[in-house]
N, C-alpha and C positions, 0 to 999 in steps of 0.2 A: 709509494713503493710497490713493485710487484714481487711477490715472494713465490717460490717454487718448492714443492715437497714432493718427493717421490717415495712411496712406501713399498717395501718389498716384504711379502708374507712368505718366509722360507720355511718350508715344512715338508716332511715325509712322515708317513704313519709308523708306529712302532712295528718292527718286522721281526723281532726276535721270537724264536721258538720258545714257548712259555715253560717247556720242560728243561731246556738247556740253557736258555738265556743267549743263545747264539743265532745269529742270522744265518740261514741256510743259503746254500748256492742258488741263485735265481737265474736260470739260462737266458731268460728274456733280456737281462741287463748285460749280456755279453758285449765287449770282452772283459768286463768287470765281474767281480763276484757276486754282487747284488746291486740293487737300485740305488741304495744309499751311496755305495762306493762310485758307482757311475756318475751320479749327479755331483758328488763331491768334486770329481775331476773336471766336470764340465761347467760347474757353476760356483760352488762354495769357495773352492780354492782360487780359481781365476778372479773372482770379485775381491779377494784380499790382496791380490797382487796384479791389478788390471794394468795392461801395457798401453802406453801412448807411444805410437811409433811415427817416424817420418815417412816421406814418400818412398824411401828406399827399403822400408822394412826394419829399420834400426830403432831399437827401443830407447826412447828418450827419457821416459819417466815411468815409475810404477806408482799406481794410485790405489789406495785402500777405499774401495766404493762404500764400505760400511761407515765410513766417517762422513759421508754425504747423504746416505739413504736414511730415511725413517724406516725402521724395520723391526720385525719380530722373528724369533726362531722358535719353532715348535720345541717344547721342553724335551721330549724324548730324542729328537733329533740333535739337540745341542749336547745332551749327554753322550750320545754316540760320537759326535765330533770331538768332544773333549777327550774320549778315550782313544779313538783311533787316530785323530789328526790334531794333536795338541797345538801345533804351530798355527793352524788355521783357527782354532779356537781362541788362542791368544790374540790373534789379529782382530777377531770379533770383539773381544772384551776391550782390547786397547782402543778400538775405534769409538765405542761408546764413551770411554773415559775422555778421549780427545774432543768428542762432540759436546760434552758438557762445558768445556772451556769455551769452544767456539759459539755456543748458543745459550749464553747467559744462564748457566746452571741447568740447562734442559738437555737430557741425553737423547740420542737417536732411537735407542732401543725401547721397546715397549713389551709387555708380557703377552702370554697367550694362554687360553684355557688349555688344560693340562695335555689331554690327548685327543683333541679335535673332535669332541662330541658336538653334535648339533644341539645347542643349548635350549632352544624352545622345546625339543622333544624329550629333554631330560627331566626327570623328577626333580623336586625342589632340593633334596639332600645332594643329589649329583651336581645340580648347577652349583651349589655352595662349595662342595669340595673341588670341583673342577677349577673355580676361580681362586680358591684359597691355595691349592696346590700350584697353580700357574704363577701366583704372586710369590709364594715362598721360593719356587724354583728360580724365578728371576732374580730375587734378592741374593740367593746363593751365588749365582754366576756373576751378576753385574755389581753387586756390593752396594745396592741402593734400592729404594722403593720405587716400583714403576708408577708413572702417571697415568698410564692407560693399559688397556688389554685388547688384543685382538681376538674378535669373536669368530670361531671357524665358519667359513663360508659367509661371513658377516651376518650369520642367522641370528635374529634378534626378535624378541617380543617384550612386553612390558614387565612380565615376571622375571625375565633375565635381566632387564634394566634395574629392577629393585635390588637383585643380588649384587650387581656391580656397584650401585650407589652405596650399599651397606659395607662393601669391602674398600671403598675410598677412591674408586677409579674416577678420574677426572673427565676423560673423554673416550669416545669410540669413533670408529671409522666405518661409514656405511655407503652404499650405493645410492644414487639419487632416486632410483626406483622405489626405495623403501620409505620415502617421505610421503605423508598424506597432505598436510597443511602447514603453512607457516604464516608468521605475522611478526611486525615489528614489536619488540618487548614493551609492555605497558600499554598496548592498544588491544581492542577487542575484535578486530576484523581479521579473520583468518583467510588466507588465500589458498585455493585448491592447487597443490603442486603434485597431484597424484600421477601425472603423466611424465614424471621425470624432469619437470620444468622448474625445480627449485634451483635457485642461485647458489653453486657450490663454492663461491669464492669468499666465503666468510663462515665462521662457526655458527652453530645454533645451540640453543638450550632446550633440552628435552626433560619435562617434568614427570615424576612418578605419578602414576594414576592412584596410588594408595596414600600418598602423602604429598600434597601440593607444594610443600616447602622444600622438597628434596628434588634434586635433578642431577643429570649428566649431560655434559656437552657433546656435541656431534659435529665431526667433519665429514661432509659428503664429497667423495672424490669425484674428479671430472670423468664422467662415464665415457664420452666419445674418445678423449685421448687415451684413457687407460685402456679401453678396448683396442684402440689402434696400436698401442705399444705391444699388447698381448698377441694380437691375431693378424695384423697387417705388417707392412714392410718399414714401419717408422724407425725401427732400430737398426735398419741397414747402414744409417749414418747418423752422426751427431746433428748435422745440420737439418736432416729430416725431423729429428725430434724437436730442435729448436723451432722450426717452422710450424709444427703442429701446435706446439705451446703458444706461440705468438698469435695464432689465429684466435685463442681464447681470451687474449689480454685485451683490456680496455686502457690504452695508453693515455687517454685524456681524463681518466678518472682520478680525482685527488684523494680518494680514500686508499688505504692500504688494502691490497687484495692478495689472496692466495690461490695458486693454482695447485691443487693436490691431485696427485695421481696414485693409484694402488693397483697392484697386480701380484700374481705369484712370484716370489723372488726367483724361482727356477726359470722364469722368463729370460733372465739375464745370464745367458750362457748355455743352458740346457735346451729350452725350447727354441730359443733364437741364438744360434752359434755365434760366438765372438762378441755378443752385444755387450758384454761387460766392458769392452773397449770403447764402445759407443757411449756408454754412461761415463766413463772415465774422462774422456775428452770433453764431453758436455759439462761435467762438474768442473773440471780444471781450467778450461779454456773458453768456453763459449757462454756460459750462464751470466757471470759477472759482467762481461763485456757487452752483453746485450740488455742490460737493465734488469737482470733477474737476481734476487738475493736468495741463496740457498738457505732454507730453514727447516727445522723440524716442527711437528704440529704443536708440541708442548711450549716451544718458544713463542710461536705465534699467538697461542691461546693466552699466555700470560700477558702478552703485550696488547692483545685485542680481545678482551671478554665479549661474549656474544651480545649482540644488540637485537637479536631475533630469536623467536622461540619456534619450535617445530613439534608437530604430532606425527609419530611414525605410524605406518600401516600396521594393523594387527594380524592380518592374514586370516585364513579360513579358521574359524573357531579359536581365535586368539593364538594360533600356533606360530605365528610369525612370518617373516620374509627372509631372503637371503640374496646374495649377489649372483648366484649360479643356477637359480631356478625360477622362472618367471611365474611358477605356480606356487610360490611361497616357500615351503620347505618339503613339498611333496616328493621331491627327488629322493628323500631318504626315508620314504616309507610307501611310495605308491608307483604306479605304472604311468608316470605323467609324460614320458617320451624324452625327457632330458638325458642326454648321454647315450641315446640309442646308436647302436652300431650294427650295420649290415642286416637291418630289418629285425633285430632281435627284440623281443618283448621284455618287460621288466615286471611281469606279474608276480615274480618271486619276492619282490621287495616287501609287499605288505606282509605275507606269511612269515618272512624272516624277522621283521620288525615285531610282529605279534609273538612270535616264539621267543625272542630275546626279552621283550618286555615281561612276558610270563616268567622266564627264568630269573630276571632281575628281581621280581617281586617274591619268588620262592626263596632266593638268596638272602633277601632282606629279612624274611621271617626266621631263617637259620641264624643269620648274623645277630639280630636283636636278642633272640632267645639265648644263644650261647655267649655272645660278648657282654651281655648285661650281668653275667655271673662275675666278670672281672673288671669292667670299666664303669667309672661313675657315669659317664655319658658316652654311649657307643658311637654317636656320630662326631662328637668332638674328638674322640679318640681317632676315628677315621681320618679327620681333617688333620691331626697332628702327625699322622703316620708319614707324611711327606718328609718330615725331619730325618726319619730313619732312612727313607729311600735316598735322601741326599747325602747322608753322612752315617753309614752303617758302622758305627763304632760303639764301643762298650759305654762310653760317657753319654752318648746321645740316647741309646737304649735306656740307660739307667734313669736318665731325665724324663724320657718319655713315660715310662711306667710309673715313676714318681708323681707325675702330674695327672696321670689318667686312671690308674688302677685303684680299686676299692680297698686292696689289702696287699700285703707282701705275697708275691706269687712264687711258687716253686718252678723248677725248669720245665716240667711237663705243661704247667698252665701257661707259662710264657711262650712255649712252642705252639700251643693251641692258639694263643692270641695272634701270633705272627701269622698263622695260616688263616684265621679269620679275616685279618687285614688284607692278606694277598688275595684271598677270595673276593673281597670287595674291590680291590684294584682291578682284578681281571673282569669283574662285573662291569666296570666302567670302560676297560679297554675294548670290550666286545661291542661297544657302541661307536668305536671310532668311525668317522663318517665315510672314510674311503670304501667301506664295505658295501655301501649302496650307490656309490658314485657312477659306476659303469653299468653295462648292460647284461652281466652274467653272474650268477651266484657262484659258478665254479671259478671265477677269477681270482687272482692272487690275492686281492684285498678282501674279498668276501671270505674266502678259505682262512684268511689270517684272523679275522674276527671270530670265526667259528673255533679256531684253535684256543682262543682265549675263553670262549664259552666252555669248552671241554675241560680246560684246567679248573675253571671255577666250579664246574660240576664235580670234578674229582676231589677237590678240597672239601666241598660241601658234604659229599658222602663220607669222607674221612673224619670230618668233625662231628657229624650228626647221625650218621648211619642212614640218612635219607637219600634214596636213589633217585635222581631226577632225569638221567639220561634217556631212558625210554620214552618218558613222556615228551620231553624236549624233541627228540628225533621224530616222534609221531607228528609233532606240529611242523617240523622242517619238511616232512613229506608232502605238504601242501604247497611248498614252494617250487614251482615247476621250472627246471632248467631248460635252456635253449639247446643244449648238447645232449644227444640221445644217450651216450654212455653213462651220464649222471643220472638222467631222468628228472630228479628233483633234489632237494636239499638233503634228504636222507643219503642219496648217492654220493653227494659231495662229502658228507660226514664220513661215510664208509671208506670212500676212495682217497680222499685227500687229508681229512683231519685225524682219523684214527692212525693211519701210517705214520704221520708226523710224531705222534706219541710213541709208537712202537720203535721208531728209529731212534728216538731219545733214549729210551730204556736200553736199547742194545748198545 
């Protein structure tokens, strides 16, 4: 039997002004108010009601593509959808419930690390919190435990894998370029697959480097087909998609095989206009009629436990690899050339990363010093804070402080605890990966993460009296902009970040 699984990674970065909690108007998203809203109308909504039409343009059927896709939604995006477009939100949740029935108890949805941090570049505590928050958020929305978690940019190293194993994740999805060596389980001979030549049509077992008895399973998506879906004209028609998939199939093979695809979910309708209809017709009319069984990865894994092992690449200095940077994860800290536009340099990436790493460490010192006055374990308390973010009620708050505080706290102390936890939340938000993805520090995404840094600095000074802004901005001054009017990160701070705060105050 030949199985097909298409994974959509649906994600947008958090865009809210940290002082107001509101997404400000983004002119580049016109005619919509902001990019979340634009992509909603071009992608998230159409995929919940994808049209199948006849040759005269008459709508014959509406398909909820989420019932057929393996998918994840970024937690901050899903919260926004729930608040702004509850009907679309309900279709997403309903699709997962229906998929559980279709796929032997395995749902289509998987979790995602909370705010798209590049996990190998995060410190250990941030790795743990990102996974715990992502799992809790998933459980809150989908009403069940996730089997797997999407790693932002599929960025992974063995330290990240250890955290995922500890949190009970069964599998992850990676690019074939991230595999180093593979073997048949129980044998000693490893085969070099470092050139992307690993067979992606069955799952693999990846063992921890710190405990050889522990492991996580890995699906490697089909790179050529996935890239063709994302960047070529494959989605122009359902037949094109079927033809591309058929090229990868071995119809004479007696073993069950899986063709796994993975791409940004926004491909379906936003990047590729009307391609949600291509998917709908493929799922509804073509796949089964051409010998393809639609599955999700969880279902396939349960029926086909790995018979092969894999070693993943460690990357430079064990910092890992990803699907969108052939240089490992350098796109998120260095001038590697990925994402270069109009000849713009990315020399600003390293000073920006260094400045934020410095700020994170300063915030840790303040947090540990101040929070230890109130919490039994300051990091357990931060991990549990997701419960309040998900359900900000008196009952949840009472339970949170009962479980985490050293003593009964007065109102002023409780307020200080909230500020400390918010400071830590923004400390993680300022590492949202989109800030480094493109080629200019004054871009929408980089300015956004600097707003989160500014909010964290403000809270830190309020809590401790320690002023961090001047030293932080001095470090930003080393981040040279491609645009003359900004000059460097300091110019971005003064012209884009501080006005956002002033506007909020007004």
